[in-house]
C-alpha positions as a Markdown table, in Angstrom:
| # | Residue | x | y | z |
|---|---|---|---|---|
| 1 | Unk | 70.1 | 85.4 | 28.3 |
| 2 | Unk | 69.3 | 87.3 | 25.2 |
| 3 | Unk | 71.0 | 84.8 | 22.9 |
| 4 | Unk | 72.8 | 87.5 | 21.0 |
| 5 | Unk | 69.5 | 89.1 | 20.0 |
| 6 | Unk | 68.2 | 92.6 | 20.5 |
| 7 | Unk | 65.7 | 93.1 | 23.3 |
| 8 | Unk | 62.6 | 93.1 | 21.3 |
| 9 | Unk | 63.4 | 90.1 | 19.3 |
| 10 | Unk | 64.7 | 88.2 | 22.3 |
| 11 | Unk | 61.4 | 88.8 | 24.0 |
| 12 | Unk | 59.4 | 87.5 | 21.1 |
| 13 | Unk | 61.5 | 84.3 | 21.0 |
| 14 | Unk | 61.1 | 83.7 | 24.7 |
| 15 | Unk | 57.4 | 84.4 | 24.7 |
| 16 | Unk | 56.8 | 82.0 | 21.8 |
| 17 | Unk | 58.9 | 79.4 | 23.7 |
| 18 | Unk | 56.5 | 80.1 | 26.7 |
| 19 | Unk | 53.6 | 79.4 | 24.4 |
| 20 | Unk | 55.0 | 76.3 | 22.6 |
| 21 | Unk | 56.7 | 74.3 | 25.3 |
| 22 | Unk | 53.5 | 72.7 | 26.9 |
| 23 | Unk | 52.5 | 71.3 | 23.4 |
| 24 | Unk | 56.0 | 70.0 | 22.8 |
| 25 | Unk | 56.4 | 68.4 | 26.1 |
| 26 | Unk | 53.0 | 66.9 | 26.1 |
| 27 | Unk | 53.3 | 65.4 | 22.5 |
| 28 | Unk | 56.9 | 64.2 | 23.4 |
| 29 | Unk | 55.6 | 62.4 | 26.4 |
| 30 | Unk | 52.8 | 61.0 | 24.3 |
| 31 | Unk | 55.2 | 59.6 | 21.9 |
| 32 | Unk | 57.2 | 58.1 | 24.7 |
| 33 | Unk | 54.2 | 56.1 | 26.2 |
| 34 | Unk | 51.7 | 56.0 | 23.2 |
| 35 | Unk | 51.6 | 52.2 | 22.8 |
| 36 | Unk | 50.2 | 51.9 | 26.3 |
| 37 | Unk | 47.6 | 54.7 | 26.0 |
| 38 | Unk | 44.3 | 54.0 | 24.3 |
| 39 | Unk | 43.0 | 57.4 | 23.1 |
| 40 | Unk | 45.5 | 60.2 | 23.0 |
| 41 | Unk | 43.3 | 63.2 | 22.5 |
| 42 | Unk | 42.2 | 63.6 | 26.1 |
| 43 | Unk | 45.7 | 63.2 | 27.2 |
| 44 | Unk | 46.9 | 65.9 | 24.9 |
| 45 | Unk | 44.3 | 68.4 | 25.8 |
| 46 | Unk | 44.5 | 67.8 | 29.5 |
| 47 | Unk | 48.3 | 67.6 | 29.4 |
| 48 | Unk | 48.7 | 71.0 | 27.7 |
| 49 | Unk | 46.2 | 72.6 | 30.1 |
| 50 | Unk | 48.1 | 71.0 | 33.0 |
| 51 | Unk | 51.5 | 72.4 | 31.8 |
| 52 | Unk | 50.0 | 75.9 | 31.4 |
| 53 | Unk | 48.6 | 75.7 | 34.9 |
| 54 | Unk | 52.0 | 74.7 | 36.2 |
| 55 | Unk | 53.7 | 77.5 | 34.2 |
| 56 | Unk | 51.1 | 80.0 | 35.7 |
| 57 | Unk | 51.9 | 78.9 | 39.2 |
| 58 | Unk | 55.7 | 78.9 | 38.7 |
| 59 | Unk | 55.4 | 82.3 | 37.0 |
| 60 | Unk | 53.6 | 83.8 | 39.9 |
| 61 | Unk | 56.2 | 82.3 | 42.4 |
| 62 | Unk | 59.3 | 83.1 | 40.4 |
| 63 | Unk | 58.2 | 86.9 | 39.8 |
| 64 | Unk | 59.3 | 87.7 | 43.4 |
| 65 | Unk | 62.7 | 85.9 | 43.1 |
| 66 | Unk | 65.8 | 88.2 | 42.6 |
| 67 | Unk | 67.2 | 88.6 | 39.1 |
| 68 | Unk | 70.8 | 89.6 | 38.4 |
| 69 | Unk | 71.0 | 92.7 | 36.1 |
| 70 | Unk | 73.9 | 94.9 | 34.8 |
| 71 | Unk | 74.5 | 97.7 | 37.2 |
| 72 | Unk | 75.6 | 100.4 | 34.7 |
| 73 | Unk | 73.0 | 99.7 | 32.0 |
| 74 | Unk | 70.1 | 102.1 | 31.1 |
| 75 | Unk | 66.8 | 101.4 | 32.9 |
| 76 | Unk | 65.2 | 100.0 | 29.8 |
| 77 | Unk | 68.0 | 97.5 | 29.3 |
| 78 | Unk | 67.8 | 96.5 | 32.9 |
| 79 | Unk | 64.0 | 96.1 | 32.7 |
| 80 | Unk | 64.4 | 93.8 | 29.6 |
| 81 | Unk | 67.1 | 91.7 | 31.2 |
| 82 | Unk | 65.0 | 91.2 | 34.3 |
| 83 | Unk | 61.8 | 90.3 | 32.3 |
| 84 | Unk | 63.7 | 87.8 | 29.9 |
| 85 | Unk | 65.5 | 86.2 | 32.9 |
| 86 | Unk | 62.1 | 85.7 | 34.7 |
| 87 | Unk | 60.5 | 84.3 | 31.4 |
| 88 | Unk | 63.4 | 81.9 | 30.9 |
| 89 | Unk | 63.5 | 80.7 | 34.6 |
| 90 | Unk | 59.7 | 80.1 | 34.4 |
| 91 | Unk | 60.0 | 78.1 | 31.3 |
| 92 | Unk | 62.8 | 76.0 | 32.6 |
| 93 | Unk | 61.2 | 75.3 | 36.0 |
| 94 | Unk | 57.7 | 74.7 | 34.6 |
| 95 | Unk | 59.0 | 72.2 | 32.1 |
| 96 | Unk | 60.8 | 70.3 | 34.8 |
| 97 | Unk | 58.0 | 70.4 | 37.2 |
| 98 | Unk | 55.4 | 69.4 | 34.7 |
| 99 | Unk | 56.8 | 65.9 | 34.2 |
| 100 | Unk | 55.4 | 64.5 | 37.4 |
| 101 | Unk | 51.8 | 65.7 | 36.8 |
| 102 | Unk | 51.9 | 64.5 | 33.2 |
| 103 | Unk | 53.1 | 61.0 | 34.5 |
| 104 | Unk | 50.2 | 61.2 | 37.0 |
| 105 | Unk | 47.7 | 62.0 | 34.3 |
| 106 | Unk | 49.1 | 59.2 | 32.0 |
| 107 | Unk | 48.6 | 56.7 | 34.8 |
| 108 | Unk | 45.0 | 58.0 | 35.5 |
| 109 | Unk | 43.9 | 57.9 | 31.9 |
| 110 | Unk | 45.6 | 54.5 | 31.4 |
| 111 | Unk | 43.6 | 52.9 | 34.2 |
| 112 | Unk | 40.2 | 54.4 | 33.1 |
| 113 | Unk | 40.6 | 53.5 | 29.4 |
């Protein structure tokens, strides 16, 4: 889960991924449907906010789920493993679950424009 990195650097990488994936997913979705959407700016702003909202909800729900950690490791290493696994799980689930609301937002803005 640490991608061969030390704990602090792996935490930085995953936290930057958590900050950037809503922009990447929304802009990628926009490039997929752009010819059919009039003005892209409201879609980008609302889509990014929508993705961050889904990430917040999924993060709250997934924080209570169990995480596999190494039994003989020191406490700090176990803590970092649990946090990194939770962040990675949140990013993965949020990006998958955000596609349907983005599609709904696209259809709503396409009808109104």
